[in-house]
N, C-alpha and C positions, 0 to 999 in steps of 0.2 A: 465447411466450417465446423470446427470442433464444438461439441456440446459441453457446456459446463454443468456440473452437478451442483445442486443447491444443498448446502449443509446448514441446518438451522443452528443459531447460536443458543447457548444456554441462557436462561433468563437471569437477569442481574438480581443479585441479592440486595435487600434493603440495607442501608447504612446503619451501623449500630448507633445507639443513642450516645451523645457525647458524655464523657466521664467528667468528674469534677476537674475544674481548671485550677492549675497551680499558678500562683502569682509569678509574674516574670521578674527575675532578679537581674538588674543590669550588670553586665560584665565590667570589671574594672578596666580603665583605659590602660593600654600597654605603656610601660614605663619608657621614658626617654632615656637612652643610655647615658647621655651627658649629664642630665639632671640626677640620675641614679648615682653616677660616679661622684658628683659634687656632694650629694647627701651622705654617701658612705665616707667620704673624706671628712666632712663636717662632723659626722658621728664619731669617727675615730679620733678626732682631736689632733694631737701632735704626733700620734703614732698609729700607723695602719698595719694590720696583718694581712698579708697577701698569700694566696695559695697558688702554686704553680705545679701542676701535675703531681699533687700529693706532697710536695715539699713545702714547708712553711718557712717564711723568712720575714724579718722585720724591715720595714721601710720607714725612715724618718721623713715625715711630710711637713715638718714645721716650716712655715713661711711659704707654703704652696700658693696661697691666694695672692699674696703680695708679689710673688715671682710671676704668676700668670698675668697680673695687672701690668707689671713692668715689661714683660715680653710683648704684650699687646701695644704698649706705648712706644716700643722701639721703632726706629726708622727701618724701612724695608730692607736696605742693604745690610744693616747690622743683624737683622733677623735671619737673613740668608747665611751670614757667617756663623751664627749660632747653630743653625741647622747643620752646617758643615762640621762643626765641632761634635754635635750629637752623632752624626753619621760616622765620624772617625772613631768615636768611642764604641759604637756598635760594631765597627770593623774589627776592633780588638777581640771582641767576643767571637766573631765569625772566624777569625784566624785560629783561635783556640779550639773552636768546634771542629774545624777542618783537621786539626791535628788529632782530635779524639775520635773522629769518625772511623768506622770500620772500613778496611781497604781491600775489597775484593778486586775492584777495577780502578778505584780512585775517583770515580765519577761523583759520588756523593761528597767525598772530602773536598773536592775542588769546586763544589757548587755553592758553598756557604758564602753569603755576601752580607755586609752590614748596610743598613739603609735607615732612612729617617722618614717617619710618617706621622703627621699631626703632633709634632713636638716630641715624639718618642723614638728612641732608637730601637730598631728591630733587626733580627737576623733572619734572613730568608734563604730558601733554596728552591731552585726551579726544577729540581729532579722530582718526578712524581712520587717516588717511593720514600722520600725523605720523611713524610709525616708518619709512615708506618714504622720506620726505624726509630723515630723520635718518641711517638706516643704509644706504639704497640698496635696489635690488630688481632682479629678473629680469623683464623684460616677458614677457607671454604669448606663447608660440610662438616665442620667440627665445632664442638662446644667449648673448646679450650681457648685460651687467650695467650698470645705471645706478648709478653711485656715489652715496652719500649726501652730504649737505652738512655733516654733523657740526655742527649749529647749537648744540646744548647743550654739546658738548665745547669748541667755540670760545668760547662765552659763559663757560664756567667758567674757561678760560685767561685771558680778558681781565679777569674779575672776581675772580681768585684772591686778590689782595691785599686787596680790599675784603671778601671773605667771611671771611678770616682775622681781619681787624680787627674786623668786626662780631661774630664769634663770641667773640673775646677780650673786647671791651667788654661784650657782653651777659652773658657768664658772670661777669665781674668785678662787674657791677651786681647780678646775682642773689646772688653771694657776699656782697657788702656788705649787701644787704638782709636777709640771714639771719645777719649777724654773723660771717662768716668772715674778713672783711678790715676 
């Protein structure tokens, strides 16, 4: 049987006396994103300024509250049709983005799709590097920044009138189909 050697431990030092205690300040609760958006819209009044990747644009939000109330009161099948209208208008931006995208292989250009989520039209891409092309990136091991090309932002700017027109015509068609006009 092997013999273990005994190594004595160093004696424990006494704890230092406690210093003056600072009063605990409660941290503010984390803001609810929906409530924050409502407060910002209320503060902005009839006009809200939005920032998208450094670009500033004006968004007219007059009547947003009454529109939300009306959308909640819609029948489910009518709401589904309005979602389709929003998705089709987002698809207009996606098609323009795919035309503006760089084409080394065409994978990125073919990946843009219009979609609808939570009442908003979105343009998405399932290609993993789309975010780097859109927003920019820091290369590995470098302090430099490669700026993004802002493809979707530029596509939205160029198709803004067509999107507004498509939304207006689509919602009017749905309203007429359900006897509101």
